[in-house]
C-alpha positions as MATLAB code, in Angstrom:
seq = 'MKIILKNPRIFHPLNNIDKEADILLTDGVISKTGELTKDDFKDSQEYDLKGKLIVPGFFDMHVHLREPGREDEETIISGCEAAASGGFTGIACMPNTEPAIDSAEVISLIKRKAAGHLVDVYPIAAATVGRKGEVISPMAELYEFGAVGFSDDGTAIKTSSILRRALEYSKMYNVPVIEHCEDESLAGGSMNEGLNSTTLGLPPIPSVAEDIIVSRDILMAGYTGGKIHIAHISTKKSVEMVREAKKKGINVTAEVTPHHFTLTDDAVKTYDTNTKMNPP';
ca = [
      17.954  -23.578   20.171;
      21.198  -23.884   18.446;
      22.591  -26.824   16.927;
      26.034  -26.860   15.380;
      27.064  -29.845   13.105;
      31.186  -29.339   13.276;
      33.179  -30.735   10.217;
      30.427  -32.410    7.709;
      31.305  -32.554    4.077;
      28.486  -30.239    2.474;
      27.840  -31.745   -1.325;
      25.321  -30.087   -3.184;
      25.637  -30.996   -7.186;
      23.123  -28.057   -8.449;
      25.151  -25.498   -6.682;
      28.664  -26.797   -7.201;
      29.139  -26.929   -3.548;
      31.715  -29.875   -2.265;
      33.144  -28.287    0.942;
      33.913  -29.164    4.284;
      32.166  -26.608    6.702;
      30.425  -25.944    9.888;
      26.400  -25.713   10.047;
      24.925  -23.722   12.117;
      20.941  -24.436   13.053;
      18.548  -22.351   14.658;
      15.118  -23.590   15.722;
      15.846  -26.377   13.117;
      16.556  -24.274    9.954;
      20.204  -23.454    8.437;
      21.031  -20.023    9.409;
      24.898  -20.049    8.762;
      27.655  -22.093    7.097;
      31.180  -21.771    7.045;
      33.037  -19.926    9.796;
      31.298  -19.450   12.860;
      31.392  -16.792   15.669;
      31.891  -17.286   19.351;
      28.437  -16.044   19.712;
      27.247  -18.660   17.303;
      28.881  -21.548   19.487;
      27.344  -19.757   22.528;
      24.467  -22.247   24.414;
      24.612  -24.639   21.475;
      24.495  -28.202   21.303;
      27.517  -29.583   19.047;
      27.895  -32.768   17.121;
      31.022  -33.555   15.258;
      30.388  -34.989   11.932;
      33.690  -35.539   10.438;
      33.658  -37.748    7.504;
      29.731  -37.681    7.493;
      27.838  -36.061    4.442;
      25.475  -33.378    4.550;
      23.522  -33.497    1.237;
      20.136  -32.437    0.005;
      16.978  -34.982    0.372;
      17.181  -37.869   -2.089;
      14.417  -38.421   -4.261;
      13.463  -41.989   -5.597;
      11.091  -42.056   -8.777;
      10.683  -46.045   -8.380;
       9.079  -46.961   -5.299;
       6.491  -49.937   -4.689;
       4.359  -48.439   -1.533;
       1.930  -51.432   -2.705;
      -1.005  -49.920   -0.732;
      -3.844  -50.194   -1.859;
      -4.576  -53.863   -1.882;
      -1.025  -55.672   -1.056;
      -0.653  -53.707    2.716;
       1.126  -57.359    3.822;
       4.336  -55.980    1.866;
       4.192  -52.407    2.341;
       2.004  -49.347    3.389;
       2.308  -45.986    2.566;
       3.444  -44.956    5.890;
       5.830  -47.788    6.201;
       7.115  -46.809    2.940;
       7.302  -43.032    3.860;
       8.975  -44.022    7.162;
      11.803  -46.274    5.661;
      12.628  -43.376    3.067;
      12.833  -40.676    5.364;
      15.286  -43.231    7.730;
      17.269  -43.094    4.396;
      17.392  -39.624    3.702;
      14.565  -39.302    1.216;
      12.495  -36.400    0.973;
      10.440  -37.302   -1.993;
       9.467  -40.423   -3.696;
       6.896  -41.318   -6.606;
       4.834  -44.388   -6.088;
       4.217  -47.084   -8.854;
       0.836  -48.142   -9.958;
       1.505  -52.168   -9.154;
      -1.114  -51.813   -6.444;
      -4.711  -53.622   -5.915;
      -6.556  -52.144   -7.388;
      -3.978  -50.253  -10.006;
      -3.613  -46.437   -9.897;
      -5.693  -46.081  -12.865;
      -8.394  -43.729  -11.168;
      -8.842  -40.264   -8.981;
     -10.081  -42.497   -6.122;
      -6.789  -44.232   -5.687;
      -4.722  -41.467   -6.478;
      -6.734  -39.222   -3.426;
      -6.517  -42.260   -1.564;
      -2.636  -42.347   -1.616;
      -2.358  -38.535   -1.098;
      -4.545  -38.439    1.669;
      -2.492  -41.169    3.576;
       0.608  -39.694    2.598;
      -0.311  -36.022    3.719;
       1.506  -34.489    6.240;
       4.248  -36.901    6.309;
       7.929  -35.727    5.960;
       8.285  -37.430    2.643;
       6.612  -35.858   -0.547;
       4.761  -39.111   -2.283;
       3.841  -38.142   -5.808;
       1.788  -40.894   -7.901;
       2.612  -42.618  -11.107;
      -0.641  -43.535  -12.758;
      -1.246  -46.996  -14.914;
      -0.637  -46.348  -18.604;
      -3.552  -48.840  -19.110;
      -6.714  -49.716  -16.890;
      -5.616  -52.362  -14.467;
      -2.382  -52.288  -16.483;
      -3.816  -55.130  -18.455;
      -2.408  -53.309  -21.321;
      -5.841  -53.456  -23.415;
      -7.186  -49.743  -22.910;
      -5.213  -46.607  -22.255;
      -6.212  -45.305  -18.669;
      -7.987  -41.822  -18.502;
      -4.814  -39.975  -18.590;
      -6.399  -36.316  -18.583;
      -8.213  -37.039  -15.291;
      -5.307  -38.791  -13.525;
      -3.142  -36.069  -14.525;
      -5.570  -33.557  -12.762;
      -5.698  -35.334   -9.907;
      -1.757  -35.208   -9.632;
      -0.536  -38.159  -11.480;
       3.365  -37.570  -12.646;
       4.009  -40.115  -15.008;
       2.438  -43.100  -16.362;
       3.583  -46.852  -16.372;
       2.384  -50.258  -16.269;
       5.077  -51.122  -14.055;
       6.038  -54.804  -13.712;
       5.422  -55.300  -17.453;
       5.875  -53.882  -20.468;
       3.031  -52.129  -22.462;
       1.696  -55.012  -24.247;
       1.182  -53.171  -27.891;
       2.927  -50.612  -29.917;
      -0.362  -48.948  -30.792;
      -1.318  -48.463  -27.293;
       2.235  -47.651  -26.492;
       1.975  -44.708  -29.385;
      -1.551  -43.578  -27.877;
       0.049  -43.354  -24.472;
       2.824  -41.253  -25.657;
       0.850  -38.781  -27.394;
      -1.618  -38.093  -24.782;
       1.454  -37.935  -22.009;
       3.089  -35.819  -24.198;
       0.149  -33.063  -23.923;
       1.076  -32.942  -20.187;
       4.850  -32.898  -20.477;
       5.009  -36.235  -18.253;
       6.888  -39.235  -19.018;
       5.715  -42.978  -19.997;
       7.913  -45.013  -17.995;
       8.553  -48.583  -19.086;
       9.799  -52.057  -17.766;
      11.241  -53.187  -20.721;
      11.030  -56.701  -20.816;
       9.391  -58.755  -23.879;
       7.264  -61.691  -21.828;
       7.510  -64.087  -24.507;
      11.272  -64.348  -23.973;
      11.107  -63.407  -20.103;
       9.921  -66.659  -18.669;
      13.405  -67.610  -16.594;
      14.583  -66.636  -13.293;
      18.013  -65.084  -13.622;
      20.653  -63.961  -16.557;
      21.181  -66.262  -19.560;
      24.632  -67.384  -19.616;
      27.357  -69.943  -18.557;
      25.942  -69.683  -14.949;
      22.396  -70.260  -15.593;
      23.387  -73.648  -17.520;
      25.617  -74.545  -14.433;
      22.866  -74.137  -12.111;
      19.902  -75.412  -14.018;
      18.230  -72.528  -13.925;
      15.551  -71.161  -16.632;
      17.525  -68.179  -18.125;
      16.122  -64.611  -19.181;
      18.276  -63.547  -22.257;
      19.282  -60.092  -22.333;
      17.510  -59.495  -25.738;
      14.363  -59.758  -23.853;
      15.139  -56.272  -22.697;
      16.913  -54.942  -25.950;
      13.820  -55.315  -28.121;
      11.230  -53.596  -25.900;
      13.833  -51.053  -25.369;
      14.432  -50.534  -29.030;
      10.743  -50.271  -29.678;
       9.953  -47.551  -26.861;
      13.019  -45.484  -28.452;
      11.591  -45.749  -31.597;
       8.193  -44.638  -30.550;
       9.119  -42.005  -28.693;
      11.205  -40.735  -31.573;
       7.966  -41.080  -33.943;
       5.443  -39.044  -31.235;
       8.069  -36.666  -29.855;
       6.828  -38.051  -26.404;
       8.772  -38.743  -23.263;
       9.933  -42.176  -22.688;
      11.696  -43.333  -19.501;
      13.408  -46.953  -19.311;
      13.103  -48.399  -15.574;
      15.993  -50.261  -14.259;
      18.030  -50.580  -17.345;
      20.352  -53.881  -17.189;
      21.995  -54.335  -20.566;
      25.040  -53.008  -22.410;
      22.881  -52.985  -25.484;
      20.171  -51.160  -23.852;
      22.582  -48.522  -22.548;
      24.230  -48.042  -26.019;
      20.644  -47.483  -27.551;
      19.600  -44.651  -25.213;
      23.050  -43.092  -25.692;
      22.331  -43.039  -29.456;
      18.997  -41.769  -28.964;
      19.961  -39.087  -26.742;
      22.569  -37.673  -29.459;
      19.788  -38.006  -32.007;
      17.647  -35.659  -29.507;
      14.999  -38.248  -28.817;
      13.024  -37.685  -25.339;
      14.464  -40.669  -23.754;
      16.101  -41.246  -19.998;
      16.661  -43.952  -18.113;
      17.542  -45.260  -14.338;
      19.825  -47.942  -12.765;
      19.333  -49.545   -9.408;
      22.103  -50.329   -7.016;
      22.485  -54.133   -7.302;
      23.096  -53.787  -11.223;
      26.001  -51.611  -10.030;
      27.330  -53.930   -7.359;
      26.300  -57.788   -8.149;
      26.796  -59.734  -11.616;
      25.082  -63.197  -11.887;
      28.033  -64.922   -9.871;
      26.087  -64.236   -6.837;
      23.150  -66.494   -7.615;
      25.644  -69.303   -7.680;
      24.939  -69.969   -3.740;
      20.940  -70.209   -4.737;
      20.258  -67.323   -2.494;
      16.959  -66.160   -3.829;
      17.579  -62.732   -2.468;
      20.309  -62.189   -5.787;
      17.657  -62.996   -8.268;
      16.535  -59.828   -9.457;
      14.153  -58.585  -12.146;
      15.222  -57.961  -14.668;
      18.364  -60.069  -14.106;
];
């Protein structure tokens, strides 16, 4: 079976491709791009994709699949189906499950339920047992069973000593420690601290709650040589610290979310709880 996709914009950043061209699919596989012949069009189905994008499958490295334990919010299958619908072919799932992804059994469960789906699922294991920040998780075993990183997602690793050990162990496997950077003693509010929080009478979260943990984590990554990844970075100061750390050769990366690109705390003025994010 032949399918021709006409006039899409083909975008592939790794191969420096950004052009408009026809694509020939033969039995579901791309067999030709560019100028097609009359023979290519013979007995084919044609679809005009002018104004549409053809891109490689996206990868989301911060997904909450919630299974096991919170299937009322999401399941592995429903999460994979949502990812596939959005053009994602790979996702990494965070350990904020019940129980947390802190054992080989939970990783095996996730991999078994995701097996055979269009979307590849990569488990991120808990950095500490139960994500409680008290005892380091069995990282060697978790890595052996397929963990691609370690995180106590939802909270920062509580103590610098545990963070140090997590970075030292993860360094042996060349995988990152992924941090939700938030000082819990400063982060008891519900929106960004500023004029709007005062006007609305809502308890605020100051930006320094994030900055303090980002600073600690960057310093510890520099000290241990481990990989630190800052999840959903949201403050100007944090961005500046990551930029400067990279210049010094510290192994730090960061991610940002779409709502932090598109929304400000002005959106909370309507009291729509959908606009209250963590971090704010």
